[in-house]
C-alpha positions as a Markdown table, in Angstrom:
| # | Residue | x | y | z |
|---|---|---|---|---|
| 1 | Met | -17.8 | 5.0 | 11.5 |
| 2 | Gln | -21.0 | 3.1 | 10.9 |
| 3 | Phe | -21.4 | 0.0 | 8.7 |
| 4 | Ile | -24.5 | -1.1 | 6.9 |
| 5 | Gln | -25.3 | -4.6 | 5.7 |
| 6 | Leu | -25.9 | -5.2 | 2.0 |
| 7 | Arg | -27.3 | -8.5 | 0.7 |
| 8 | Ala | -25.0 | -9.1 | -2.3 |
| 9 | Leu | -25.7 | -11.6 | -5.0 |
| 10 | Ala | -23.3 | -14.1 | -3.5 |
| 11 | Gly | -23.7 | -13.4 | 0.3 |
| 12 | Val | -23.5 | -10.4 | 2.6 |
| 13 | Asn | -21.3 | -7.3 | 2.5 |
| 14 | Tyr | -20.8 | -4.7 | 5.1 |
| 15 | Val | -19.8 | -1.2 | 3.9 |
| 16 | Arg | -19.2 | 2.1 | 5.6 |
| 17 | Ala | -22.3 | 4.2 | 5.2 |
| 18 | Asp | -20.3 | 7.4 | 4.7 |
| 19 | Gln | -18.6 | 5.8 | 1.7 |
| 20 | Val | -21.8 | 5.3 | -0.3 |
| 21 | Ile | -21.9 | 7.7 | -3.3 |
| 22 | Ala | -24.8 | 6.4 | -5.3 |
| 23 | Val | -27.4 | 3.7 | -5.5 |
| 24 | Tyr | -28.5 | 2.5 | -8.9 |
| 25 | Ala | -31.8 | 0.7 | -9.4 |
| 26 | Thr | -31.0 | -2.0 | -12.0 |
| 27 | Glu | -34.1 | -4.2 | -11.6 |
| 28 | Pro | -37.1 | -4.1 | -9.2 |
| 29 | Gly | -35.4 | -6.4 | -6.7 |
| 30 | Lys | -31.8 | -5.6 | -7.4 |
| 31 | Cys | -29.5 | -2.6 | -7.3 |
| 32 | Thr | -25.9 | -1.5 | -7.5 |
| 33 | Val | -24.2 | 0.6 | -4.8 |
| 34 | Ala | -21.3 | 2.8 | -5.8 |
| 35 | Leu | -18.7 | 3.5 | -3.1 |
| 36 | Ala | -15.9 | 6.0 | -2.9 |
| 37 | Gly | -12.8 | 4.9 | -4.7 |
| 38 | Gly | -14.8 | 3.5 | -7.6 |
| 39 | Val | -15.9 | 0.2 | -6.0 |
| 40 | Thr | -19.4 | -1.1 | -6.9 |
| 41 | Val | -21.4 | -3.7 | -5.1 |
| 42 | Ala | -24.2 | -5.6 | -6.9 |
| 43 | Cys | -27.0 | -6.2 | -4.4 |
| 44 | Ala | -30.0 | -8.6 | -4.3 |
| 45 | Glu | -32.4 | -6.1 | -2.7 |
| 46 | Pro | -34.4 | -3.1 | -3.9 |
| 47 | Ala | -32.6 | 0.3 | -4.1 |
| 48 | Lys | -35.2 | 1.8 | -1.8 |
| 49 | Asp | -34.2 | -0.5 | 1.0 |
| 50 | Val | -30.5 | 0.3 | 0.7 |
| 51 | Ile | -31.2 | 4.1 | 0.5 |
| 52 | Glu | -33.3 | 3.9 | 3.7 |
| 53 | Arg | -30.5 | 2.2 | 5.6 |
| 54 | Val | -27.9 | 4.7 | 4.3 |
| 55 | Glu | -30.1 | 7.6 | 5.3 |
| 56 | Lys | -30.8 | 6.1 | 8.7 |
| 57 | Ala | -27.1 | 5.7 | 9.3 |
| 58 | Ala | -26.5 | 9.3 | 8.3 |
| 59 | Arg | -29.2 | 10.6 | 10.6 |
| 60 | Gly | -27.8 | 8.5 | 13.5 |
| 61 | Lys | -24.4 | 10.2 | 13.0 |
| 62 | Gln | -25.9 | 13.7 | 13.2 |
| 63 | Glu | -27.7 | 13.1 | 16.5 |
């Protein structure tokens, strides 16, 4: 189990990388992360940055 850090609008959240289902780009500097179970997390960072961390965590798991 590997956690990634998400800069949320009101602080920091840590989520399991394998639970991320989708990343929605809402504004250039903000995104929403959809997790298994229907939970969403509003983030204060670009979707591209979140996607890179999720992919990196997934590659680390495969090695």
